[in-house]
N, C-alpha and C positions, 0 to 999 in steps of 0.2 A: 599354331598346329590346335586345332580344335578336336577334344577327347571324342568327343561324342561322333563327329565325323570318323574318327581314325577307326576306334570300336564297331560304328558299322559297315566301313569298309572291311575291315578285317572279319568278321562276324560273315560279311557276303562272300568274301573271297575263297573262303574254307566253310564249307558246308560239311554238314555230318555225314553226306554220302560220300565224301573222299576218305572217308576213315571206313567206312562199313567194308567189313571182311565178308567172303563167303564162308559156309560151313567147314568146307575143306581145309580153306587156309587158318581158321581158329583151330583144328584138329591138328595140322601140324604144326602150327605157335605152341599147342599145347604139349604136344610129344617132345620137341625141343627143347622148351623150356624144364619138362617134367625128367629129360635124360641128364641134361646140365645137371639140373638139382641133383640128382642119385649119384653121378660121376663126383659133383664134389664134396658129399657127405660122405661117398667112399674114401677117397683121397683125405679128407678131414679126419675118418675114423683109424685110416691106418698110420696117420702121422700120432694122432693118439696114443695108439697100442703100442706105436714104437718109443714115445717117449715114456708111458708108464712100465714099460719092459725095462728100460735103462736107469728109472728112476728107483724101481723096486729092487736094485741091488744095492742102493744106497739106504743106511737103518734111518728109522724115524719112529714115531708115535702111530698107533694105529690110525687109521684113515678109513673114516664112515662114508658110505655112500654119496657123494654131494657136496657136504658139508665137509669132509676131508676130516682133517686133522684143528678145525676149528675151535670145537669144545675145551681141546687142550689149551689155546692161546687165550681163554677168556680168564684174564687176571685182571687184577687193578693195575694201574699205572706204576703205581711204586714198588710193585710186587715183580713187574715184567723182568728185570733184571737175574732176580733169582731163579724164575723160570727158565730164561738162558743160560744160567748154571746148569739147572737141574738136564735140562733137556744134552747139554755140553756132558755132563757125570754120565746118563744114562747112554747116549750114542754115539759120542766121542766127537773126533774134530770135526768131521761132517754130517748132517742129517740132514734130511728133508721133508720139509711140511707141504703138506695138500690143502688147499683151502677154497672152494668154490670155480674149478676148474682151473687153478693156478697152481704150478710147483713152484715152491722156493727152496733151494739149495742153500743151506747155512754153512760156510766155511769161518772155521774159527782159526786156523793156521795160516801165516802171513806165506806161508810156502808155496799153499795151495791158490792163494789169490794171484801170484806171478803166474 
């Protein structure tokens, strides 16, 4: 097959006129996409709020907006174990860390893992 002939055939078969939409069709499509977007955002917000409510019952370091407890975790690699020990001493066997939209539940008791 000749690529040039194939492209010529495709461009002649599918013209721009086939995909032109009327103003009403564009309006309906826009409203539908907007409605679905709002529903998805509302659903996601409800899930995030439920997570936040349940995880608020678990102790942990202070969580700043957006970055969460990230500043607490900025330590040299050699001192990370000491940080974990300090968090264990301050918050107990279970604590939660939040950083950039992600929650981490730290479990130190083997019975909790089972």
